[in-house]
Residue frames relative to the residue before (quaternion, step in Angstrom):
aa qw qx qy qz dx dy dz
L 1.0000 0.0000 0.0000 0.0000 0.00 0.00 0.00
P 0.6597 0.4869 -0.3082 0.4824 3.63 0.91 -0.94
L 0.6317 0.5475 -0.3164 0.4484 3.58 1.04 -0.85
G 0.6655 0.5124 -0.2826 0.4633 3.54 1.05 -0.91
I 0.6121 0.5332 -0.3329 0.4799 3.57 1.06 -0.69
L 0.6586 0.5219 -0.3056 0.4478 3.54 0.89 -1.01
K 0.6727 0.4793 -0.3054 0.4738 3.61 0.93 -0.91
S 0.6265 0.5391 -0.3564 0.4358 3.60 0.98 -0.71
R 0.6403 0.5310 -0.3171 0.4556 3.59 0.99 -0.89
K 0.6412 0.5185 -0.3228 0.4646 3.60 0.96 -0.89
A 0.6516 0.5309 -0.3126 0.4426 3.60 0.93 -0.92
N 0.6497 0.5264 -0.3003 0.4590 3.52 1.03 -0.94
K 0.6603 0.5306 -0.3033 0.4365 3.55 1.00 -0.79
S 0.6658 0.5126 -0.2588 0.4764 3.49 1.20 -0.74
T 0.6587 0.5030 -0.3070 0.4678 3.57 1.24 -0.45
P 0.4717 -0.6887 0.4639 0.2969 3.63 -0.69 0.99
P 0.4578 -0.6828 0.4740 0.3156 3.60 -0.77 0.84
K 0.5140 -0.6264 0.4869 0.3261 3.58 -1.16 0.63
R 0.3720 -0.7223 0.5400 0.2199 3.57 -0.93 0.94
K 0.2543 -0.7653 0.5769 0.1295 3.54 -0.82 1.01
G 0.6535 0.5368 -0.3989 0.3546 3.51 -1.43 0.28
L 0.7274 -0.4332 0.3220 0.4236 3.52 -1.33 -0.24
H 0.1185 -0.7936 0.5950 0.0466 3.59 -1.03 0.74
S 0.0353 0.7882 -0.6139 0.0238 3.50 -1.17 0.63
F 0.6328 -0.5085 0.3986 0.4268 3.59 -1.24 -0.07
H 0.5596 -0.5713 0.4840 0.3552 3.50 -1.24 0.68
G 0.8031 0.2144 -0.1656 0.5307 3.62 -0.55 1.03
C 0.5689 -0.6327 0.3483 0.3933 3.56 1.32 0.40
M 0.7803 -0.3983 0.2456 0.4150 3.54 -1.37 0.02
G 0.5216 0.6385 -0.4019 0.3983 3.57 1.26 -0.37
T 0.5711 0.6031 -0.3691 0.4170 3.56 1.17 -0.50
L 0.6263 0.5180 -0.3053 0.4962 3.60 1.09 -0.86
V 0.6896 0.4814 -0.3044 0.4474 3.57 0.73 -1.03
K 0.6732 0.5058 -0.3002 0.4482 3.61 0.85 -0.83
S 0.6518 0.5015 -0.3158 0.4733 3.58 1.06 -0.83
L 0.6509 0.5140 -0.3203 0.4577 3.59 0.94 -0.84
S 0.6472 0.5365 -0.3033 0.4487 3.54 0.98 -0.93
A 0.6672 0.4734 -0.3020 0.4894 3.60 1.02 -0.86
H 0.6304 0.5446 -0.3258 0.4470 3.65 0.99 -0.75
L 0.7845 0.3109 -0.1316 0.5201 3.58 1.02 -0.94
A 0.2407 0.8279 -0.4873 0.1385 3.60 1.32 0.29
D 0.6919 0.4840 -0.2840 0.4543 3.66 0.98 -0.79
H 0.7341 0.4062 -0.2344 0.4910 3.62 1.24 -0.23
I 0.6470 0.5223 -0.3234 0.4517 3.56 1.28 0.13
K 0.1636 -0.7757 0.6036 0.0847 3.59 -0.89 0.90
Y 0.1739 -0.7979 0.5719 0.0776 3.56 -0.73 1.05
G 0.8213 0.2927 -0.2064 0.4439 3.56 -1.26 0.40
K 0.5115 0.6231 -0.4360 0.4000 3.52 1.13 0.68
D 0.3061 -0.7386 0.5751 0.1733 3.54 -0.91 1.01
T 0.0735 -0.8053 0.5880 0.0173 3.59 -0.58 1.10
L 0.0031 -0.8269 0.5598 -0.0531 3.53 -0.32 1.21
Q 0.7444 0.3015 -0.1801 0.5680 3.59 1.29 -0.24
I 0.1361 -0.7743 0.6131 0.0777 3.55 -0.99 0.82
D 0.3952 -0.6999 0.5421 0.2453 3.56 -0.95 0.90
P 0.3574 -0.7722 0.4865 0.1982 3.65 -0.40 1.22
N 0.6489 0.5361 -0.3088 0.4430 3.58 1.21 -0.38
Q 0.6464 0.5039 -0.2730 0.5038 3.55 1.31 -0.35
S 0.4659 -0.6591 0.5072 0.3022 3.60 -0.98 0.86
T 0.0775 0.8220 -0.5469 0.1383 3.55 -0.49 1.17
I 0.1379 -0.7468 0.6430 0.0996 3.59 -1.09 0.77
I 0.1838 -0.7874 0.5845 0.0674 3.61 -0.65 1.13
T 0.1179 -0.8456 0.5206 -0.0002 3.50 -0.64 1.23
T 0.4219 0.7024 -0.4610 0.3406 3.58 1.29 0.29
P 0.6293 -0.5138 0.3947 0.4292 3.67 -1.17 0.35
S 0.6432 -0.5662 0.3405 0.3871 3.51 -1.12 0.65
H 0.6516 0.5266 -0.3321 0.4334 3.68 1.01 -0.67
I 0.6576 0.4260 -0.3077 0.5398 3.58 1.37 -0.01
T 0.6342 0.5629 -0.3326 0.4126 3.53 1.02 -0.98
H 0.6355 0.5608 -0.3680 0.3825 3.67 0.87 -0.78
R 0.6583 0.5085 -0.3253 0.4497 3.59 1.18 -0.50
L 0.6338 0.5353 -0.3265 0.4530 3.54 1.29 -0.31
I 0.7553 0.2550 -0.1736 0.5783 3.56 1.29 -0.22
P 0.0529 0.8677 -0.4937 0.0259 3.61 0.84 1.02
N 0.8006 0.2914 -0.2202 0.4750 3.55 -1.30 0.33
T 0.6024 0.5164 -0.4155 0.4448 3.55 0.89 0.79
G 0.6150 -0.5430 0.4189 0.3893 3.56 -1.17 0.38
A 0.6180 0.5422 -0.3378 0.4583 3.64 1.09 -0.70
S 0.6295 0.5395 -0.3347 0.4479 3.55 1.01 -0.75
K 0.6699 0.5032 -0.2992 0.4566 3.56 0.92 -0.83
M 0.6481 0.5008 -0.3218 0.4750 3.57 1.11 -0.75
L 0.6220 0.5567 -0.3522 0.4231 3.60 1.00 -0.72
Q 0.6380 0.5462 -0.3192 0.4390 3.51 1.08 -0.73
R 0.6250 0.5473 -0.3272 0.4503 3.63 1.28 -0.25
I 0.5098 0.6368 -0.4218 0.3959 3.57 1.28 -0.23
V 0.2661 -0.7824 0.5534 0.1033 3.55 -0.88 1.10
Y 0.1443 -0.7802 0.6035 0.0791 3.56 -1.03 0.85
Q 0.3113 -0.7340 0.5781 0.1739 3.49 -1.21 0.70
G 0.4125 -0.7049 0.5230 0.2436 3.58 -0.88 0.96
I 0.1621 -0.8019 0.5728 0.0501 3.49 -1.13 0.80
V 0.1488 -0.7477 0.6350 0.1251 3.60 -1.10 0.65
C 0.0742 -0.7882 0.6102 0.0291 3.60 -0.83 0.95
A 0.0709 -0.7931 0.6047 0.0174 3.55 -0.73 1.10
N 0.1518 -0.7699 0.6163 0.0669 3.64 -0.69 1.15
L 0.0183 -0.8321 0.5509 -0.0608 3.55 -0.50 1.19
M 0.1762 -0.7760 0.5996 0.0856 3.54 -0.94 0.94
F 0.0371 -0.7947 0.6052 -0.0289 3.55 -1.00 1.00
N 0.4629 -0.5408 0.5770 0.4004 3.47 -1.45 -0.10
K 0.5614 -0.6196 0.4270 0.3444 3.57 -1.00 0.77
S 0.6188 0.5799 -0.3255 0.4181 3.57 1.14 -0.69
Q 0.5890 0.5849 -0.3824 0.4058 3.61 1.18 -0.26
F 0.6948 0.4192 -0.2937 0.5051 3.57 1.16 -0.19
Q 0.2723 -0.7822 0.5482 0.1158 3.55 -0.98 0.94
N 0.7925 0.2090 -0.0891 0.5660 3.53 1.22 -0.42
F 0.3880 0.7188 -0.4722 0.3313 3.59 0.61 1.11
K 0.0816 -0.7868 0.6113 0.0248 3.57 -1.03 0.83
K 0.5856 -0.6041 0.4162 0.3449 3.56 -1.06 0.64
G 0.2858 0.7559 -0.5594 0.1843 3.57 -1.07 0.65
F 0.6710 -0.4701 0.3824 0.4272 3.57 -1.32 -0.14
G 0.6891 -0.4022 0.3260 0.5071 3.54 0.97 -0.88
C 0.2930 -0.7719 0.5304 0.1921 3.59 -1.13 -0.27
L 0.3000 -0.6952 0.6238 0.1940 3.59 -1.18 0.65
I 0.2194 -0.7988 0.5538 0.0844 3.58 -0.97 0.85
P 0.4203 -0.7017 0.5140 0.2584 3.62 -0.74 1.05
R 0.6090 -0.6075 0.3865 0.3327 3.55 -1.11 0.73
D 0.7087 0.4913 -0.2714 0.4273 3.63 1.07 -0.69
E 0.5107 0.6623 -0.4140 0.3595 3.57 1.30 0.19
G 0.4889 -0.6862 0.4302 0.3240 3.67 1.24 -0.01
I 0.5575 0.5594 -0.3824 0.4796 3.60 1.23 0.57
K 0.4945 -0.6916 0.4685 0.2402 3.55 -0.97 1.01
S 0.6480 0.5538 -0.3177 0.4153 3.53 0.94 -0.92
L 0.3840 -0.6873 0.5662 0.2442 3.59 -1.03 0.81
G 0.7854 -0.1888 0.1245 0.5763 3.55 1.05 -0.69
I 0.2543 -0.7645 0.5784 0.1282 3.55 -1.26 0.44
L 0.2064 -0.7730 0.5914 0.1008 3.58 -0.85 0.98
F 0.2913 -0.7372 0.5745 0.2041 3.62 -0.85 0.88
T 0.2398 -0.8597 0.4375 0.1099 3.46 0.49 1.36
S 0.7531 0.4118 -0.2359 0.4557 3.62 0.72 -1.03
I 0.5850 0.5275 -0.3718 0.4912 3.59 1.26 -0.06
I 0.6552 0.4864 -0.2905 0.4998 3.53 1.04 -0.81
Y 0.7925 0.0880 0.0018 0.6035 3.56 1.05 -0.96
P 0.2235 -0.8397 0.4803 0.1195 3.52 0.20 1.31
E 0.6032 0.5673 -0.3745 0.4173 3.60 1.16 -0.40
R 0.5215 0.6467 -0.4207 0.3645 3.61 1.22 -0.08
V 0.7458 0.2499 -0.2110 0.5804 3.66 1.21 -0.17
Y 0.4281 -0.7033 0.5240 0.2179 3.50 -1.21 0.73
D 0.7402 0.3561 -0.1904 0.5375 3.53 1.15 -0.58
P 0.4159 -0.7382 0.4629 0.2603 3.67 -0.52 1.10
N 0.6215 0.5503 -0.3298 0.4496 3.62 1.26 -0.25
H 0.6186 0.5464 -0.3269 0.4603 3.52 1.37 -0.16
L 0.1500 -0.7670 0.6197 0.0727 3.54 -1.26 0.56
S 0.1693 -0.7948 0.5808 0.0472 3.51 -0.79 1.18
L 0.0336 -0.7953 0.6050 -0.0217 3.66 -0.76 1.05
R 0.1940 -0.7551 0.6188 0.0962 3.48 -1.26 0.68
C 0.1237 -0.7964 0.5920 0.0053 3.52 -0.54 1.33
I 0.1090 -0.8120 0.5733 -0.0001 3.53 -0.87 1.02
M 0.0737 0.7938 -0.5989 0.0757 3.58 -0.91 0.94
H 0.6170 -0.5312 0.4198 0.4011 3.52 -1.27 0.24
L 0.2981 -0.6792 0.6355 0.2143 3.59 -1.22 0.59
D 0.2122 0.7855 -0.5497 0.1894 3.55 -0.33 1.30
D 0.7876 -0.3552 0.2178 0.4539 3.62 -1.21 -0.19
S 0.6280 0.5609 -0.3381 0.4204 3.53 1.21 -0.49
N 0.8282 0.2113 -0.0880 0.5116 3.57 1.14 -0.51
K 0.4715 0.7308 -0.4158 0.2659 3.60 1.21 -0.13
H 0.7044 0.4191 -0.2635 0.5087 3.54 1.31 -0.31
M 0.4559 0.6820 -0.4482 0.3551 3.54 1.32 0.04
N 0.3882 -0.6806 0.5650 0.2586 3.57 -1.19 0.61
D 0.7381 -0.4217 0.2873 0.4414 3.57 -1.33 0.20
E 0.6496 0.5221 -0.3226 0.4487 3.65 0.90 -0.84
E 0.6828 0.4793 -0.2963 0.4651 3.58 0.95 -0.78
I 0.6184 0.5032 -0.3375 0.5004 3.60 1.12 -0.66
E 0.6304 0.5254 -0.3367 0.4617 3.65 0.92 -0.74
Q 0.6598 0.4951 -0.3193 0.4664 3.60 0.92 -0.85
L 0.6337 0.5358 -0.3300 0.4500 3.60 1.02 -0.81
M 0.6885 0.4691 -0.2875 0.4724 3.54 0.92 -0.95
C 0.6310 0.5173 -0.3498 0.4603 3.68 0.97 -0.65
Q 0.5939 0.5631 -0.3656 0.4433 3.60 1.09 -0.63
D 0.6446 0.5340 -0.2885 0.4649 3.51 1.08 -0.89
L 0.6993 0.4755 -0.2720 0.4593 3.50 0.92 -1.01
D 0.5981 0.5374 -0.3695 0.4658 3.60 1.15 -0.51
K 0.6468 0.5040 -0.3240 0.4718 3.61 0.95 -0.82
L 0.7312 0.4490 -0.2495 0.4489 3.63 0.87 -0.81
F 0.8581 0.1470 -0.0013 0.4920 3.57 0.83 -1.05
D 0.4487 -0.6934 0.4474 0.3431 3.61 1.32 0.20
L 0.0482 0.8282 -0.5480 0.1071 3.51 0.50 1.24
D 0.1000 -0.7867 0.6063 0.0594 3.55 -1.04 0.76
G 0.8168 0.1912 -0.1591 0.5206 3.60 -0.42 1.21
K 0.5762 -0.5895 0.4606 0.3293 3.50 -1.40 -0.02
P 0.6245 -0.5706 0.3812 0.3730 3.54 -1.25 0.36
L 0.5259 -0.6293 0.4565 0.3450 3.62 -1.10 0.50
E 0.7825 0.0151 0.0128 0.6224 3.56 1.13 -0.77
T 0.0900 -0.7917 0.6033 0.0343 3.54 -1.19 0.60
L 0.0033 0.7617 -0.6478 0.0119 3.48 -1.05 0.82
I 0.0271 -0.8289 0.5579 -0.0304 3.60 -0.50 1.19
T 0.0419 -0.8028 0.5947 -0.0042 3.56 -0.80 0.97
R 0.1914 -0.7839 0.5858 0.0756 3.52 -1.08 0.87
W 0.0818 -0.7748 0.6259 0.0361 3.57 -0.97 0.88
P 0.3231 -0.7894 0.4885 0.1839 3.59 -0.13 1.21
Q 0.7521 0.1718 -0.0930 0.6294 3.58 1.22 -0.70
G 0.0049 0.8771 -0.4795 0.0255 3.53 0.71 1.15
L 0.8275 -0.0200 0.0956 0.5529 3.57 0.61 -1.20
P 0.4826 -0.6365 0.5142 0.3123 3.57 -1.12 0.70
V 0.4060 -0.7111 0.5260 0.2298 3.50 -1.09 0.85
Y 0.2091 -0.8017 0.5438 0.1334 3.64 -0.46 1.17
S 0.0614 0.7948 -0.5887 0.1340 3.55 0.35 1.30
P 0.6829 -0.4580 0.3639 0.4376 3.52 -1.38 0.09
E 0.5970 0.5617 -0.3447 0.4575 3.61 1.16 -0.71
H 0.6606 0.5054 -0.3001 0.4671 3.57 0.97 -0.91
H 0.6038 0.5607 -0.3279 0.4621 3.60 1.09 -0.72
D 0.6994 0.4624 -0.2576 0.4803 3.55 0.94 -0.97
L 0.6514 0.5616 -0.3047 0.4092 3.56 1.09 -0.74
L 0.6189 0.6013 -0.3490 0.3656 3.63 0.99 -0.81
P 0.6776 0.4471 -0.3290 0.4824 3.75 0.79 -0.70
Q 0.6308 0.5333 -0.3386 0.4506 3.59 1.09 -0.58
I 0.6152 0.5142 -0.3289 0.4989 3.60 1.10 -0.68
D 0.6600 0.5217 -0.3015 0.4487 3.53 0.87 -0.97
G 0.6733 0.4983 -0.2931 0.4609 3.56 0.94 -0.91
A 0.6432 0.5034 -0.3022 0.4915 3.61 0.93 -0.96
L 0.6740 0.5019 -0.3161 0.4404 3.64 0.80 -0.84
K 0.6727 0.4868 -0.2990 0.4702 3.64 0.90 -0.89
K 0.6541 0.5021 -0.3065 0.4754 3.62 1.14 -0.56
E 0.7683 0.3859 -0.1835 0.4767 3.58 0.89 -1.06
L 0.7992 0.0703 0.0119 0.5968 3.58 0.98 -0.95
P 0.1143 -0.8599 0.4933 0.0641 3.66 0.50 1.18
N 0.6880 0.4550 -0.3114 0.4719 3.70 1.12 -0.31
I 0.6671 0.4912 -0.3182 0.4610 3.60 1.12 0.15
R 0.0657 -0.7789 0.6230 0.0304 3.54 -1.02 0.80
L 0.2956 -0.7449 0.5721 0.1744 3.57 -1.23 0.56
F 0.0240 0.7932 -0.6071 0.0408 3.52 -0.99 0.80
G 0.3734 0.6997 -0.5507 0.2602 3.58 -1.02 0.92
N 0.7053 -0.4749 0.2970 0.4345 3.55 -1.25 -0.06
Y 0.6046 0.5383 -0.3462 0.4741 3.62 1.34 0.03
T 0.6682 0.5772 -0.2905 0.3687 3.62 1.20 -0.30
G 0.7725 -0.4139 0.1598 0.4542 3.48 1.31 0.51
E 0.7718 0.2334 -0.1587 0.5698 3.62 1.12 -0.43
I 0.0911 -0.8069 0.5828 0.0315 3.62 -0.88 0.96
S 0.5995 0.5350 -0.3822 0.4563 3.64 1.15 -0.26
V 0.6132 -0.5568 0.3959 0.3964 3.59 -1.21 0.58
R 0.6551 0.5135 -0.3236 0.4498 3.59 0.90 -0.89
G 0.6927 0.4798 -0.2870 0.4556 3.55 0.84 -0.99
A 0.6255 0.5349 -0.3278 0.4638 3.59 0.99 -0.80
C 0.6691 0.4954 -0.3088 0.4599 3.65 0.89 -0.97
Q 0.6475 0.5026 -0.3214 0.4742 3.61 1.00 -0.83
S 0.6674 0.5182 -0.3015 0.4418 3.55 0.90 -0.84
A 0.6466 0.5039 -0.3131 0.4796 3.55 1.09 -0.79
Y 0.6345 0.5357 -0.3173 0.4581 3.56 1.03 -0.80
N 0.6540 0.4954 -0.2977 0.4881 3.62 0.97 -0.85
M 0.6437 0.5277 -0.3258 0.4483 3.60 1.03 -0.74
F 0.6552 0.4998 -0.3269 0.4626 3.56 0.93 -0.79
K 0.6111 0.5574 -0.3226 0.4602 3.57 1.03 -0.80
D 0.6557 0.5414 -0.2834 0.4435 3.47 0.98 -1.07
L 0.6821 0.4981 -0.2663 0.4645 3.53 0.92 -1.00
E 0.6219 0.5506 -0.3258 0.4516 3.55 1.07 -0.76
E 0.6737 0.5034 -0.2742 0.4663 3.55 1.03 -0.89
């Protein structure tokens, strides 16, 4: 028995410990997309406008719902897809010198409650998550995200930058302006997962199987937004079409 315990301890020491915490691809999710595109290069057609879908061919439509409904016109599913609500998003990528912050600690990022008087919904510490995003180790890249709504939809990039810097000053004691700024707006950025949306999904699925049994819908509005959940959903969908 003592000999067995000793051997077990030696075996455990030789086995690399499991890494805990969040994991992603080196270079962010773009790495997965590029790898899949390269693997399927001979099977992908780019620059093609698809306005008609053959209802007799097994097809998975992965466009956003506000585009998908035009591909299956004159159906109950199409009318339901038009009821899906999207929330506009503004994303500000800001580059600073680390010395510009007086109160900043390394991490993944932070989510911010609405009652804190801050416009940003959350901030990702991009260059800490992905160090290759900066060439100078003295630089810090942050991504600030907020809703695109009536309060800011007419603001120019300089005004958005100023708004985000005010938030960063409240959170981390920022001194000065960013070295570089890249601001992107998505008027229909993310589907709103409301109770109404939750009730609508099985109705769309039922109408689709009744009207267009060879067609399936897949996207960030169909119930899964995590990579694991999306992969499992896609696998189940292929099995369903094969049956």
